[in-house]
N, C-alpha and C positions, 0 to 999 in steps of 0.2 A: 504493500500500500504506500510506503514512503517514497517509492521511486516513480510514482504516477503523477501526472498533472492533476490539479484540483478538479478540473472539469471532468476528467475520466473517473476520479473517485466519486464525484457527484452522480454520475450515471450508474455506477455500481450500487450506490446507496439507494437511488430511486428505484432501481430494478430489484432491490432486496437480495442482491448477491452478497453484500456485506452490510453490517449495521453501522450506523453513525457512532454508536457507543464503542464498538471495536476500533473504528478508525481513530476516534479521539483518544482512547486508552493507549493505543500504539504510538500516536503522536506525542502524547504526554510522556510516555516512557522514553522516547527519543529526546524530547525536550530536556528531561532531567539529566540524561547522559551528556547532552550538548552543554548544558549549564555547568556540569561538573568539570568538563574539560576546557571549555572556551569562554564561559561567563557571558553568554549571549542574551540572557533574560534579566530584566529588572524585576519582573514579577511573572510567575507561572500560575495561571488561574485554574488549578486542578478542579476544585469543587464546582465552580460555575460552568466550566467547560463540560464536565460530565453531566451536570444537570441539563444543560442545553442539548447535549447529545441524546439523552433519554427522551426529551421532549420531541426531538427530531424523529426518533424511531417510532414514537407514538403517532406522530403526524403521518408517517409513511404507512403505518398499519391501517390508517383510516382514510386514505386518499389514493386516487389513481396517480401513477407516476407523472403523467403529463401536467397535472395540476400543481405539482410541488415546486417550490422555489428553486432557482437555477443551481445554487451552491449548497443546498440543504445538507448539513452534516459535515461540510468540508472545513477543516481547521485553517485558521489564519492568525497571524500575529500583527501587532501594531507597535510602532515606535513609541517610546515613552516620552513623546513630545506632542502626541495627539490625544485629546480627551476621550476617555472610555467610561461609559456609565458603570458605576459600581466597582471599577477596577482602578487601582491607584495610578495616577499620572504625575510623576515627580520631576519630569524634565531633567533627569539625571542629577538632581540637586537636593542636598539636605534641607534647603530652604522650603521645599515643597514635599518633604518626605511623607507627610500625612494627608496629602491632597487626593481625595476620592471624588471625581466629578459626578455630577447628577445627570449629565446627558452626554451622549456621544457627539463627536464632530460629525458633520454631514457624511464624509467619506466612510467612516466606520458604521454609521447608522444604515447607509445604503448596503454595505456588505452584510450586515446582520439581517436586514430585510430580505436579502437574497438567500438567507439560510445559513451563511457561513458562521462558524463557531470560533469565538475568540479564545485562544489558548494561553495568551500571555502578552506582556509588554516587553519589547526588545530594547536593549541598552542604547544609550546615546551619550555623547559628551554633554557636560552641563550646559543647558540651554542651547545645545548644538553649537558650542563655541569653538570647536576644534575639528580638524579633518582627521583626527584620531579619536577612538572611543575609549576614554579613560576618565571616568567621572568620580568626584568625591563621594558620591552615593554608592555606586556599583563597582568601582574599580575598573581595571583594564579588561577589554574584550579581546580575545586572542584569535589569531588567524587560524582557520581550520586546516590549512595545508602546512603550517609551521607555527606552533603555538608560541614560539619565542618572539614572533613578529606581530605587528598590529593588524587588526581586521579592517583598518581604515575607518573613516567617520564622515559625518557624525552618526550615520545609521549603521554602525558596525554590527550591532546585534542582528539587524535585518539581513545583512549579507551572510552572516554565519548561519542563521536559521535556514535561509534558502539553500545554502550550499550543503547542509548536513541532513536535509530531509525532515527537519522538525516543523513541518508545515509547508505546503506548496506555494503559498502566497504570503508575502511579508510587506505590510504597508510601511512606508518610510516617508521622509521629507527630503527636499533638496533645495538648499539655499545658496550653494556654491559648489555643488558636486557631491552632496552628502549621501545620495543613493548610488551614484555612479562610481565613486571611489571604492566603497565596500564591494560593489558589484565586480569591479575589476580585480581587486586583490583576493576576493573569495571565489572567483570563478563562476559568477552567475550574471544574469541580466539585471541592469539597473536602469529603469525608464523614468526620466523626468518629463512629465507632461507639459504641454504648453501652459503658460500662465493662465490660471483660471479655468482650464478645461475640467479639472477636478476641483470642486470648491475647497478653499482653504480659509474658511471664515474666521477662525480664531487667531490667525496670524495678525499681529497688531499693526502692521504697516500696509493698510489697504492700498494707499496711493503712492507707495514707494516700494512695492512688493518685489522681492527677489526669490521667493520660496514657493515651491509646489509640492503638493501631496504626490508621492512617487510609489513605485512598485519594484520590489526585488523578487525574482523567481528564477528557477532554472528553465522554465518552460515558456516559449513564446505564446502558446495558446492560453496560458494563464494570465499573461499580460493583456491579451485580448479580452478575456472574460472580466477581469478585475477592472480594467479601464472602462469597459462599456457599462458596468454596474455603477461605478462611482462618478462618471463624467456627467455633466449637465448642469444647467443653471440652478443657482440658489440665491435668494435675494440678499443674503448676508455677505456674499462675496461679490463685489461689483465687477470683478474681472470675469466672473463665470456667466454673466448675463448675456449669453449668446447660444445659438444652437450648435451642438457638437454632433458631428456625424459618427456613427458607430464604426469601429474597426472590425476586421475579420482576419482569420487565419488564411493565408494564401492557399489556393487550391493545389498549386504545384510549387512547393518551397524551392525546388532546384531552379525554377524559372522565375522566381519572385522578383528579381532585380534585373532581369534581361532587358537591355535597352535603356536602363536608367544611367544617369551621369553623376559622377562623384568627383569632387576636388579634394585631393589629399594635401593637407597643410602640415608638413613635418614639424615645424617649429611654431605652432599657434601660440600667440602671446609672447613670442620672441625668446622662448626658453628651449634649450637643447634637450633632446630625448636620449637616454642611454642607448648606445649603439645596438645592444642586444635586443632591447624592446622595439627599437625602430625596425630592425630586421624582421622581427616576428610580425609586426603590423604590416610591413610591406609584403611579406610572404602571404598573409591572409588576403590582402588586396589582389595579389596576383591570382589567387585561387578564385576570388570573386569575379575577376575579369574573365576567367574561364567559364563562369556561370552567366556571362553576358553583361556584367557591369562595365561601363566605360569610365576609365579613371584618368584624370589629368593630375599632374603634380605641380604645386605652387612652389616656385623657387624662393619667393619671399612670402611673408605673412600678409595676405591682402586685407585681413581684418583690421590691422594696425591697432589691435587691442592691447591695452595696458592692464595686466592683471592686478597691479597694485591699486588701481582705482577701485576695483571690485572689492579687494580685501579691506580697503579703507572704509568703503560704504558699509560693508557687513559689520565691521568693527564699530562704526558709529551707531548702527541699529542696535547692536548688543548693548553698548554703553547706555543708550537712551532707555532701553528696556529694563536693565537692572537698576538704574537710578530711580525708576518708578516704584520699585519694590519697597514695602515697609521696612523700617530700620531693623526690626527684629529678624526679618528674612535676609536682609543684606549681610547681617553678621554671620549667617550660616553659609554664605557663598564660598566656593573654592577660590584658590589664589588667582586663577586667570580672570574670573569675573570680578573679584574684589579689586583687582588692578584697574578695572574700568570705572570704579567708583571715584577714582581720583579726578578732580575737576580739570586737571591738566591733560588727562587722557582723552583723545578724540574730541577736541574742542575747536573745530574749524569755524570760520566765520560764514555767514549766510551766503556770501558771494561764492566762496569755495564750494559750498554744497550745491549751489545751482550750476557751477561749472562742471561738477561731476554728473549732474543730471543731463547737461548738454552732451557730455561725452558718452553717456549711456545712450542717448538718442542717436548720436552719430554711429555708435556700434550697431544699433538696430538697422540704420540705413545701409551700412556697408554689407551686413549680412543679407539684407533683402536684395541688394543689387547682385550679389554673388548667386543667390538662390533663384534669380531669373534664368540662370544658365545651368544650374546644377540641382539635382535632387538631394544630394548629401554633401556636407562638409565634414571631412574625416581627418582624424588625428589619432595618436595614441591616447588612451584615457589618462594614463599617468606616465611620468617621465622616467620612472625607475621602480625598483622593488620597494616595498614598505619598510618603514623604520621599526625599531623594537616596540613591543607592545606597551611598555611603560615609558616610551619616549615622551618628552614634553612637547607642547604645542610649538615651541620655538626650536625644535630639534633639527636634525639634518637628514638628508638622504644622500646616497652615493650615486653619482651620474658619471659614467665613463671614468671610474676610479677616483673621482674628486668629490669631496664633501661639499654639498650645496644646501642652501636654506630650504626648509620644507615648503616654503611658498612656491618654489620652483617645481615641486612634485605634482601639484594639482592645477597648474597655471592654464591648462587647456580647457578647463571646465566652466569657469564662472561667467564667461561671455554669454552662455545660454541663459543664465540666471539674470543677467543685466538686461537682456533683450526679450526674454520671455519665450524664446524658441524651444521646441521640444528637443530632447537629446537622449541618447542611450549609450550605455557601455555594454559591449558584447564580448564574451570570451573569444579569444582568437588564437590561443596557444599557451604554451608554458615556457618559462625560461630554463636555464641549465640547472637550477636548483628545484625545479618542479613547482614553481609558483605561477599561478595564472597571470596572463597578460590580457588587457582589455583593449579593444578597438572602440573608439568614440565616434559617434555620428550625430550630426545636428541637421535638422530638416526645417522646412517652412512651418509657419504658424498653423496649428491644427492639422499637421501632416503626420500624426502618430502612425497612420497606416504605412507610410513609407518606412518608418523605423521598424515596425513589426515585420514588414517584408524583408528588410535587410537582416534582422535577427533570424528569421526563419531560413533564409538562404544560407547564412553563416552556419546554422546548426546542421546543415547537410554536408558542410565542408570540414568543420572542426567541431565535432560533437563534444559538448561538455555535459550533456543532460544525464548520461549514464555514468559519469565520473564523480564518485563520492570521496571526500576525504575520510580518513580512518577515524571512526568514533568507537572506542572500545567500551564494552559493557562493564 
């Protein structure tokens, strides 16, 4: 059961070939194993998940299969940054350790309405403040392929859960790469939807938004199912107030990108990629060319994007957010966020903030001009292997044998957050140490279908779906 897509598990449950209770019990057993080895969960909801599974089995006994919800009985997890009714949501912070929301966010509510069963909350860095997952509340989340290394962040728990079979669908968020980074280092898909495609109504920056509800999974078909369930307008998220077309799994994955055009940008954001990682991504693109994808290579970075602008804006958002917390909660913050309470930290003038908004608009314009001629803008997801699990947020990575700032590790990703475009990390191979490598693709607004097609095509060339890291009982 643990190696099947959620949509396949749902069919088995509806047809009474397996019970929802057995599925949830087996998933909880795996979740406990994963937690013991990799620390991927902030909370595992044993009792409520089993109760919901029993209710699902009762519904199945009393209804015809075609009348049942699409994901009835299928386990899913939610990042500890999204509110879940009755299950603690602490944002990875001791300041909210006792916070039990009274209602779900819209995305979670829609998953539950579709019959999916919440098995737990996955780990995050405190208030998603780091591209690594090591919070004062939960500690470090470890890479399932090498526990000495980081799982990435800030949705590290979601990446680990998807990679290890502790549930086929993991909801995450992505404000600067937070679903795509763990996707790449854990060897699974990480889809950041177009801004507002999936409502993100509790994010406090409605009109300066850089964050999207996202999905981590091993299975392209589960990206399809989860996206279609969660996407669509909601009045509390102004960016969501538009019609979203459903996506579908391609009828022929091998031909899914035939005739499409891609621009490969080796040094997006101006930062060099480790030669081994670059070779792996290039090799994947050559295989995709064999499947009919037409690939051009950019000698220079045509986006002219400055990743430091995005990092500064994200830092300003975090500083504003924690400074609004009550003093008694501020006292419980970890060192990264306590540093943002200093009035001299992130204190630009209004003109500088508007200059960043102008640059954000220019980045959008440049991408739109490029996407007039290309279906995909492609790069490596990350520039090198991940750092150690307990590395600090200002740590380093090694690129071509040289120590570099960790800001140069994820510099390809934040442009999609600044412009709102959808983007995905797709596994495309492994390095010499057996660590997964991700290919990153960005598409036009509301063109999630293109990204699904690319993921499906890649899965026929470099299959990661049947490759599990070792989880010992």
